[in-house]
MARKOLNU-697088 format. One record per residue: residue number from 1; residue in one letter; x negated, y negated, z of N, C-alpha, C in turn. Coordinates in nm, 3 decimals. Last residue first. Layout:
% MARKOLNU-697088
+-----+------+---------+---------+---------+---------+---------+---------+---------+---------+---------+
: seq : type :   neast :  nnorth :     nup :  caeast : canorth :    caup :   ceast :  cnorth :     cup :
+-----+------+---------+---------+---------+---------+---------+---------+---------+---------+---------+
: NUM :    a :       X :       Y :       Z :       X :       Y :       Z :       X :       Y :       Z :
...
+-----+------+---------+---------+---------+---------+---------+---------+---------+---------+---------+
//
This chain:
% MARKOLNU-697088
+-----+------+---------+---------+---------+---------+---------+---------+---------+---------+---------+
: seq : type :   neast :  nnorth :     nup :  caeast : canorth :    caup :   ceast :  cnorth :     cup :
+-----+------+---------+---------+---------+---------+---------+---------+---------+---------+---------+
: 147 :    x :  -1.507 :   0.499 :  -1.038 :  -1.480 :   0.356 :  -1.049 :  -1.352 :   0.323 :  -1.106 :
: 146 :    x :  -1.436 :   0.778 :  -0.834 :  -1.476 :   0.726 :  -0.964 :  -1.425 :   0.584 :  -0.977 :
: 145 :    x :  -1.324 :   0.822 :  -0.588 :  -1.471 :   0.819 :  -0.598 :  -1.518 :   0.769 :  -0.733 :
: 144 :    x :  -1.057 :   0.856 :  -0.579 :  -1.107 :   0.723 :  -0.544 :  -1.259 :   0.714 :  -0.551 :
: 143 :    x :  -0.819 :   1.006 :  -0.745 :  -0.962 :   1.023 :  -0.726 :  -1.021 :   0.884 :  -0.702 :
: 142 :    x :  -0.509 :   1.063 :  -0.597 :  -0.592 :   0.970 :  -0.671 :  -0.738 :   1.002 :  -0.642 :
: 141 :    x :  -0.213 :   1.250 :  -0.627 :  -0.346 :   1.239 :  -0.568 :  -0.429 :   1.150 :  -0.659 :
: 140 :    x :   0.126 :   1.255 :  -0.548 :   0.024 :   1.211 :  -0.643 :  -0.108 :   1.198 :  -0.569 :
: 139 :    x :   0.388 :   1.470 :  -0.509 :   0.274 :   1.412 :  -0.440 :   0.169 :   1.379 :  -0.546 :
: 138 :    x :   0.624 :   1.601 :  -0.569 :   0.604 :   1.465 :  -0.617 :   0.495 :   1.397 :  -0.535 :
: 137 :    x :   0.640 :   1.937 :  -0.697 :   0.638 :   1.838 :  -0.591 :   0.610 :   1.701 :  -0.650 :
: 136 :    x :   0.632 :   2.103 :  -0.914 :   0.748 :   2.115 :  -0.825 :   0.742 :   2.022 :  -0.705 :
: 135 :    x :   0.397 :   2.073 :  -1.052 :   0.518 :   2.011 :  -1.109 :   0.638 :   2.019 :  -1.016 :
: 134 :    x :   0.108 :   1.974 :  -0.880 :   0.206 :   2.079 :  -0.908 :   0.334 :   2.013 :  -0.956 :
: 133 :    x :  -0.039 :   1.737 :  -0.882 :  -0.111 :   1.865 :  -0.888 :  -0.020 :   1.983 :  -0.918 :
: 132 :    x :   0.014 :   1.457 :  -1.061 :   0.089 :   1.555 :  -0.982 :   0.017 :   1.689 :  -0.992 :
: 131 :    x :  -0.185 :   1.166 :  -1.030 :  -0.148 :   1.288 :  -1.101 :  -0.074 :   1.380 :  -1.005 :
: 130 :    x :  -0.248 :   0.820 :  -1.085 :  -0.200 :   0.929 :  -1.001 :  -0.165 :   1.050 :  -1.086 :
: 129 :    x :  -0.315 :   0.601 :  -1.241 :  -0.407 :   0.714 :  -1.233 :  -0.364 :   0.828 :  -1.143 :
: 128 :    x :  -0.127 :   0.411 :  -1.272 :  -0.250 :   0.371 :  -1.202 :  -0.343 :   0.489 :  -1.177 :
: 127 :    x :   0.081 :   0.547 :  -1.396 :   0.013 :   0.440 :  -1.471 :  -0.117 :   0.396 :  -1.404 :
: 126 :    x :   0.177 :   0.713 :  -1.194 :   0.107 :   0.773 :  -1.307 :   0.026 :   0.667 :  -1.382 :
: 125 :    x :   0.299 :   0.518 :  -1.034 :   0.191 :   0.600 :  -0.979 :   0.111 :   0.668 :  -1.090 :
: 124 :    x :   0.495 :   0.417 :  -1.216 :   0.390 :   0.332 :  -1.163 :   0.272 :   0.416 :  -1.114 :
: 123 :    x :   0.663 :   0.639 :  -1.255 :   0.591 :   0.581 :  -1.369 :   0.474 :   0.496 :  -1.322 :
: 122 :    x :   0.759 :   0.668 :  -0.992 :   0.687 :   0.779 :  -1.057 :   0.605 :   0.726 :  -1.175 :
: 121 :    x :   0.892 :   0.422 :  -0.954 :   0.776 :   0.458 :  -0.874 :   0.693 :   0.566 :  -0.940 :
: 120 :    x :   1.099 :   0.452 :  -1.141 :   1.005 :   0.339 :  -1.152 :   0.877 :   0.369 :  -1.075 :
: 119 :    x :   1.230 :   0.686 :  -1.045 :   1.168 :   0.682 :  -1.178 :   1.066 :   0.570 :  -1.192 :
: 118 :    x :   1.297 :   0.854 :  -0.807 :   1.237 :   0.720 :  -0.807 :   1.158 :   0.704 :  -0.937 :
: 117 :    x :   1.365 :   1.119 :  -0.817 :   1.463 :   1.022 :  -0.866 :   1.410 :   0.878 :  -0.869 :
: 116 :    x :   1.158 :   1.243 :  -0.686 :   1.167 :   1.260 :  -0.831 :   1.261 :   1.156 :  -0.891 :
: 115 :    x :   1.011 :   1.043 :  -0.436 :   1.124 :   1.124 :  -0.481 :   1.122 :   1.130 :  -0.633 :
: 114 :    x :   0.669 :   1.065 :  -0.325 :   0.782 :   0.996 :  -0.387 :   0.894 :   1.094 :  -0.416 :
: 113 :    x :   0.378 :   0.993 :  -0.152 :   0.487 :   1.089 :  -0.169 :   0.607 :   1.011 :  -0.222 :
: 112 :    x :   0.041 :   0.944 :  -0.237 :   0.171 :   0.885 :  -0.207 :   0.275 :   0.994 :  -0.231 :
: 111 :    x :  -0.310 :   0.935 :  -0.156 :  -0.189 :   0.999 :  -0.207 :  -0.065 :   0.922 :  -0.162 :
: 110 :    x :  -0.659 :   0.944 :  -0.225 :  -0.543 :   0.872 :  -0.173 :  -0.420 :   0.944 :  -0.229 :
: 109 :    x :  -0.982 :   1.080 :  -0.137 :  -0.862 :   1.066 :  -0.219 :  -0.760 :   0.979 :  -0.149 :
: 108 :    x :  -1.218 :   1.031 :   0.000 :  -1.215 :   1.140 :  -0.098 :  -1.093 :   1.130 :  -0.189 :
: 107 :    x :  -1.369 :   0.710 :   0.043 :  -1.258 :   0.802 :   0.070 :  -1.258 :   0.911 :  -0.038 :
: 106 :    x :  -1.569 :   0.513 :   0.029 :  -1.603 :   0.653 :   0.012 :  -1.494 :   0.752 :   0.050 :
: 105 :    x :  -1.516 :   0.245 :   0.026 :  -1.539 :   0.306 :   0.157 :  -1.568 :   0.456 :   0.149 :
: 104 :    x :  -1.466 :   0.190 :  -0.241 :  -1.580 :   0.124 :  -0.177 :  -1.615 :   0.189 :  -0.043 :
: 103 :    x :  -1.230 :   0.343 :  -0.276 :  -1.352 :   0.372 :  -0.353 :  -1.475 :   0.315 :  -0.284 :
: 102 :    x :  -1.055 :   0.210 :  -0.103 :  -1.089 :   0.352 :  -0.082 :  -1.217 :   0.389 :  -0.155 :
: 101 :    x :  -1.044 :  -0.041 :  -0.231 :  -1.095 :  -0.029 :  -0.093 :  -1.139 :   0.114 :  -0.067 :
: 100 :    x :  -0.921 :   0.044 :  -0.467 :  -1.054 :  -0.016 :  -0.471 :  -1.119 :  -0.009 :  -0.333 :
:  99 :    x :  -0.674 :   0.124 :  -0.368 :  -0.762 :   0.224 :  -0.429 :  -0.905 :   0.172 :  -0.440 :
:  98 :    x :  -0.569 :  -0.121 :  -0.286 :  -0.598 :  -0.019 :  -0.185 :  -0.689 :   0.090 :  -0.241 :
:  97 :    x :  -0.555 :  -0.250 :  -0.539 :  -0.632 :  -0.309 :  -0.429 :  -0.665 :  -0.204 :  -0.323 :
:  96 :    x :  -0.383 :  -0.088 :  -0.685 :  -0.522 :  -0.102 :  -0.728 :  -0.609 :  -0.160 :  -0.618 :
:  95 :    x :  -0.146 :  -0.133 :  -0.540 :  -0.208 :   0.000 :  -0.542 :  -0.353 :  -0.010 :  -0.583 :
:  94 :    x :  -0.109 :  -0.409 :  -0.595 :  -0.120 :  -0.361 :  -0.457 :  -0.188 :  -0.224 :  -0.452 :
:  93 :    x :  -0.089 :  -0.408 :  -0.876 :  -0.196 :  -0.483 :  -0.809 :  -0.217 :  -0.434 :  -0.666 :
:  92 :    x :   0.147 :  -0.258 :  -0.907 :   0.020 :  -0.209 :  -0.962 :  -0.098 :  -0.279 :  -0.895 :
:  91 :    x :   0.333 :  -0.431 :  -0.795 :   0.309 :  -0.301 :  -0.735 :   0.177 :  -0.242 :  -0.781 :
:  90 :    x :   0.312 :  -0.643 :  -0.985 :   0.281 :  -0.664 :  -0.843 :   0.250 :  -0.531 :  -0.773 :
:  89 :    x :   0.393 :  -0.629 :  -1.250 :   0.258 :  -0.587 :  -1.215 :   0.220 :  -0.601 :  -1.070 :
:  88 :    x :   0.651 :  -0.676 :  -1.295 :   0.560 :  -0.785 :  -1.332 :   0.417 :  -0.752 :  -1.292 :
:  87 :    x :   0.847 :  -0.514 :  -1.194 :   0.808 :  -0.497 :  -1.335 :   0.725 :  -0.614 :  -1.387 :
:  86 :    x :   0.985 :  -0.744 :  -0.953 :   0.955 :  -0.609 :  -1.002 :   0.926 :  -0.612 :  -1.152 :
:  85 :    x :   1.069 :  -0.979 :  -0.850 :   0.928 :  -0.972 :  -0.891 :   0.888 :  -0.833 :  -0.941 :
:  84 :    x :   1.326 :  -0.956 :  -0.760 :   1.300 :  -1.057 :  -0.863 :   1.155 :  -1.056 :  -0.915 :
:  83 :    x :   1.300 :  -0.759 :  -0.553 :   1.366 :  -0.730 :  -0.681 :   1.333 :  -0.829 :  -0.793 :
:  82 :    x :   0.977 :  -0.731 :  -0.404 :   1.106 :  -0.801 :  -0.409 :   1.168 :  -0.781 :  -0.547 :
:  81 :    x :   0.841 :  -0.411 :  -0.354 :   0.829 :  -0.540 :  -0.422 :   0.968 :  -0.601 :  -0.428 :
:  80 :    x :   0.670 :  -0.175 :  -0.154 :   0.795 :  -0.243 :  -0.189 :   0.763 :  -0.378 :  -0.252 :
:  79 :    x :   0.559 :   0.124 :  -0.030 :   0.531 :   0.019 :  -0.128 :   0.664 :  -0.043 :  -0.165 :
:  78 :    x :   0.423 :   0.335 :   0.216 :   0.533 :   0.252 :   0.170 :   0.483 :   0.146 :   0.075 :
:  77 :    x :   0.201 :   0.500 :   0.248 :   0.328 :   0.537 :   0.309 :   0.446 :   0.460 :   0.248 :
:  76 :    x :  -0.059 :   0.639 :   0.127 :   0.021 :   0.520 :   0.093 :   0.164 :   0.554 :   0.135 :
:  75 :    x :  -0.317 :   0.756 :   0.297 :  -0.177 :   0.789 :   0.275 :  -0.103 :   0.659 :   0.250 :
:  74 :    x :  -0.641 :   0.828 :   0.213 :  -0.547 :   0.719 :   0.234 :  -0.407 :   0.769 :   0.201 :
:  73 :    x :  -0.882 :   1.031 :   0.384 :  -0.784 :   1.013 :   0.279 :  -0.699 :   0.891 :   0.315 :
:  72 :    x :  -1.233 :   1.083 :   0.449 :  -1.100 :   1.035 :   0.485 :  -1.012 :   1.031 :   0.360 :
:  71 :    x :  -1.472 :   1.342 :   0.516 :  -1.409 :   1.245 :   0.424 :  -1.271 :   1.206 :   0.475 :
:  70 :    x :  -1.558 :   1.547 :   0.666 :  -1.563 :   1.415 :   0.729 :  -1.500 :   1.307 :   0.641 :
:  69 :    x :  -1.339 :   1.835 :   0.635 :  -1.450 :   1.751 :   0.592 :  -1.447 :   1.618 :   0.668 :
:  68 :    x :  -1.120 :   1.967 :   0.738 :  -1.217 :   2.043 :   0.661 :  -1.341 :   1.965 :   0.620 :
:  67 :    x :  -0.954 :   1.782 :   0.865 :  -1.017 :   1.888 :   0.943 :  -1.133 :   1.953 :   0.869 :
:  66 :    x :  -0.961 :   1.428 :   0.817 :  -0.937 :   1.563 :   0.767 :  -1.009 :   1.664 :   0.854 :
:  65 :    x :  -0.778 :   1.123 :   0.888 :  -0.895 :   1.210 :   0.900 :  -0.859 :   1.348 :   0.847 :
:  64 :    x :  -0.635 :   0.869 :   0.697 :  -0.614 :   0.998 :   0.761 :  -0.745 :   1.075 :   0.769 :
:  63 :    x :  -0.518 :   0.543 :   0.705 :  -0.635 :   0.628 :   0.685 :  -0.611 :   0.757 :   0.761 :
:  62 :    x :  -0.209 :   0.438 :   0.567 :  -0.285 :   0.487 :   0.682 :  -0.408 :   0.563 :   0.635 :
:  61 :    x :  -0.025 :   0.153 :   0.436 :  -0.093 :   0.282 :   0.429 :  -0.172 :   0.312 :   0.554 :
:  60 :    x :   0.189 :  -0.040 :   0.256 :   0.158 :   0.000 :   0.393 :   0.098 :   0.139 :   0.388 :
:  59 :    x :   0.220 :  -0.319 :   0.056 :   0.181 :  -0.178 :   0.060 :   0.137 :  -0.149 :   0.202 :
:  58 :    x :   0.462 :  -0.559 :  -0.061 :   0.363 :  -0.509 :   0.034 :   0.335 :  -0.362 :   0.009 :
:  57 :    x :   0.580 :  -0.877 :  -0.191 :   0.566 :  -0.733 :  -0.192 :   0.463 :  -0.690 :  -0.090 :
:  56 :    x :   0.588 :  -1.140 :  -0.153 :   0.680 :  -1.089 :  -0.256 :   0.669 :  -0.936 :  -0.268 :
:  55 :    x :   0.555 :  -1.394 :   0.091 :   0.533 :  -1.255 :   0.054 :   0.636 :  -1.208 :  -0.048 :
:  54 :    x :   0.455 :  -1.724 :  -0.003 :   0.561 :  -1.634 :   0.043 :   0.528 :  -1.490 :   0.002 :
:  53 :    x :   0.287 :  -1.912 :  -0.119 :   0.282 :  -1.894 :   0.026 :   0.390 :  -1.804 :   0.082 :
:  52 :    x :   0.315 :  -1.859 :  -0.393 :   0.374 :  -1.981 :  -0.336 :   0.388 :  -1.968 :  -0.184 :
:  51 :    x :   0.285 :  -1.517 :  -0.327 :   0.291 :  -1.622 :  -0.428 :   0.364 :  -1.740 :  -0.366 :
:  50 :    x :   0.128 :  -1.218 :  -0.227 :   0.177 :  -1.352 :  -0.190 :   0.178 :  -1.441 :  -0.313 :
:  49 :    x :   0.139 :  -0.897 :  -0.111 :   0.130 :  -0.977 :  -0.233 :   0.199 :  -1.110 :  -0.202 :
:  48 :    x :  -0.040 :  -0.741 :   0.145 :   0.075 :  -0.823 :   0.109 :   0.043 :  -0.899 :  -0.019 :
:  47 :    x :  -0.119 :  -0.443 :   0.306 :  -0.155 :  -0.539 :   0.203 :  -0.030 :  -0.611 :   0.159 :
:  46 :    x :  -0.211 :  -0.289 :   0.574 :  -0.092 :  -0.360 :   0.530 :  -0.138 :  -0.468 :   0.435 :
:  45 :    x :  -0.339 :  -0.008 :   0.704 :  -0.361 :  -0.104 :   0.596 :  -0.228 :  -0.161 :   0.552 :
:  44 :    x :  -0.492 :   0.124 :   0.986 :  -0.365 :   0.084 :   0.925 :  -0.394 :  -0.025 :   0.823 :
:  43 :    x :  -0.730 :   0.155 :   1.111 :  -0.687 :   0.264 :   1.023 :  -0.552 :   0.239 :   0.958 :
:  42 :    x :  -0.767 :  -0.058 :   1.281 :  -0.849 :  -0.054 :   1.159 :  -0.804 :   0.054 :   1.062 :
:  41 :    x :  -0.517 :  -0.241 :   1.443 :  -0.567 :  -0.107 :   1.410 :  -0.645 :  -0.110 :   1.279 :
:  40 :    x :  -0.400 :  -0.484 :   1.483 :  -0.530 :  -0.460 :   1.546 :  -0.591 :  -0.325 :   1.512 :
:  39 :    x :  -0.150 :  -0.478 :   1.375 :  -0.254 :  -0.552 :   1.302 :  -0.392 :  -0.529 :   1.360 :
:  38 :    x :  -0.020 :  -0.326 :   1.577 :  -0.027 :  -0.280 :   1.438 :  -0.142 :  -0.347 :   1.364 :
:  37 :    x :  -0.038 :  -0.491 :   1.800 :  -0.096 :  -0.357 :   1.802 :  -0.117 :  -0.304 :   1.660 :
:  36 :    x :   0.108 :  -0.712 :   1.711 :  -0.034 :  -0.727 :   1.744 :  -0.104 :  -0.593 :   1.746 :
:  35 :    x :   0.362 :  -0.593 :   1.683 :   0.295 :  -0.653 :   1.567 :   0.144 :  -0.667 :   1.593 :
:  34 :    x :   0.419 :  -0.517 :   1.948 :   0.409 :  -0.416 :   1.841 :   0.332 :  -0.471 :   1.721 :
:  33 :    x :   0.427 :  -0.770 :   2.069 :   0.330 :  -0.671 :   2.113 :   0.309 :  -0.565 :   2.005 :
:  32 :    x :   0.644 :  -0.889 :   1.948 :   0.511 :  -0.945 :   1.922 :   0.403 :  -0.845 :   1.961 :
:  31 :    x :   0.877 :  -0.646 :   1.819 :   0.820 :  -0.724 :   1.928 :   0.682 :  -0.777 :   1.888 :
:  30 :    x :   1.068 :  -0.696 :   1.522 :   0.973 :  -0.617 :   1.600 :   0.917 :  -0.707 :   1.709 :
:  29 :    x :   1.362 :  -0.720 :   1.340 :   1.277 :  -0.775 :   1.445 :   1.194 :  -0.674 :   1.520 :
:  28 :    x :   1.530 :  -0.698 :   1.135 :   1.562 :  -0.619 :   1.253 :   1.475 :  -0.660 :   1.370 :
:  27 :    x :   1.438 :  -0.663 :   0.791 :   1.502 :  -0.737 :   0.900 :   1.536 :  -0.645 :   1.017 :
:  26 :    x :   1.219 :  -0.619 :   0.594 :   1.258 :  -0.524 :   0.699 :   1.324 :  -0.599 :   0.815 :
:  25 :    x :   1.171 :  -0.828 :   0.409 :   1.181 :  -0.689 :   0.365 :   1.238 :  -0.592 :   0.468 :
:  24 :    x :   1.180 :  -1.085 :   0.528 :   1.214 :  -1.069 :   0.387 :   1.244 :  -0.923 :   0.350 :
:  23 :    x :   1.100 :  -1.037 :   0.789 :   1.229 :  -1.103 :   0.766 :   1.274 :  -1.079 :   0.623 :
:  22 :    x :   0.846 :  -0.926 :   0.742 :   0.952 :  -0.844 :   0.800 :   1.090 :  -0.906 :   0.780 :
:  21 :    x :   0.707 :  -1.149 :   0.640 :   0.724 :  -1.029 :   0.558 :   0.841 :  -0.945 :   0.610 :
:  20 :    x :   0.712 :  -1.312 :   0.865 :   0.776 :  -1.358 :   0.742 :   0.804 :  -1.240 :   0.650 :
:  19 :    x :   0.555 :  -1.153 :   1.036 :   0.695 :  -1.184 :   1.071 :   0.773 :  -1.228 :   0.947 :
:  18 :    x :   0.312 :  -1.165 :   0.894 :   0.381 :  -1.037 :   0.911 :   0.527 :  -1.059 :   0.948 :
:  17 :    x :   0.251 :  -1.433 :   0.926 :   0.278 :  -1.382 :   0.791 :   0.350 :  -1.248 :   0.798 :
:  16 :    x :   0.212 :  -1.425 :   1.206 :   0.316 :  -1.510 :   1.148 :   0.352 :  -1.465 :   1.006 :
:  15 :    x :  -0.006 :  -1.250 :   1.243 :   0.127 :  -1.213 :   1.293 :   0.238 :  -1.298 :   1.229 :
:  14 :    x :  -0.273 :  -1.252 :   1.184 :  -0.178 :  -1.272 :   1.073 :  -0.035 :  -1.240 :   1.115 :
:  13 :    x :  -0.430 :  -1.184 :   1.396 :  -0.417 :  -1.326 :   1.367 :  -0.318 :  -1.356 :   1.255 :
:  12 :    x :  -0.557 :  -0.887 :   1.260 :  -0.532 :  -0.965 :   1.381 :  -0.527 :  -1.114 :   1.345 :
:  11 :    x :  -0.448 :  -0.872 :   0.913 :  -0.531 :  -0.832 :   1.027 :  -0.486 :  -0.910 :   1.149 :
:  10 :    x :  -0.350 :  -0.782 :   0.586 :  -0.318 :  -0.847 :   0.712 :  -0.403 :  -0.785 :   0.823 :
:   9 :    x :  -0.500 :  -0.845 :   0.285 :  -0.484 :  -0.742 :   0.389 :  -0.460 :  -0.813 :   0.521 :
:   8 :    x :  -0.350 :  -0.992 :   0.004 :  -0.417 :  -1.014 :   0.132 :  -0.392 :  -0.894 :   0.223 :
:   7 :    x :  -0.345 :  -1.106 :  -0.322 :  -0.330 :  -0.988 :  -0.237 :  -0.413 :  -1.009 :  -0.111 :
:   6 :    x :  -0.161 :  -1.341 :  -0.503 :  -0.278 :  -1.321 :  -0.417 :  -0.249 :  -1.198 :  -0.330 :
:   5 :    x :  -0.045 :  -1.429 :  -0.825 :  -0.033 :  -1.344 :  -0.706 :  -0.166 :  -1.331 :  -0.633 :
:   4 :    x :  -0.080 :  -1.558 :  -1.063 :   0.013 :  -1.619 :  -0.968 :   0.027 :  -1.541 :  -0.839 :
:   3 :    x :  -0.384 :  -1.444 :  -1.129 :  -0.283 :  -1.533 :  -1.183 :  -0.202 :  -1.598 :  -1.073 :
:   2 :    x :  -0.484 :  -1.304 :  -0.859 :  -0.458 :  -1.257 :  -0.994 :  -0.347 :  -1.343 :  -1.049 :
:   1 :    x :  -0.720 :  -1.306 :  -0.606 :  -0.616 :  -1.382 :  -0.674 :  -0.603 :  -1.329 :  -0.816 :
+-----+------+---------+---------+---------+---------+---------+---------+---------+---------+---------+
//
């Protein structure tokens, strides 16, 4: 809990909250089977920012195995915050929560891919410690081994 926001990782049994999230952010409807399969996977991370029992943002990521090492990486695939809650630290809290998990689990790194035109996202990723290894791409790598 951080002030007015609670961050929760959705798991098996959280299908109702996931449905509420999808209605708010991704209308179109998913089958119950798909939702149960998604929440049952340990390598899928769906973190939800909640206030007043309603989802106001989410981070969706995947654990990725690597060929060159036994270390895992976290791919932050999607991050979204409701327009009325943007620029209030919600996105930062979601990223910090997943990076903390990565640190505790010994992941070698985490990364997110963004468009150069996503100015708010680019600033956010840099603000939480992301760095661009090359100036011609927009992939940010996070060192999750340091506290």
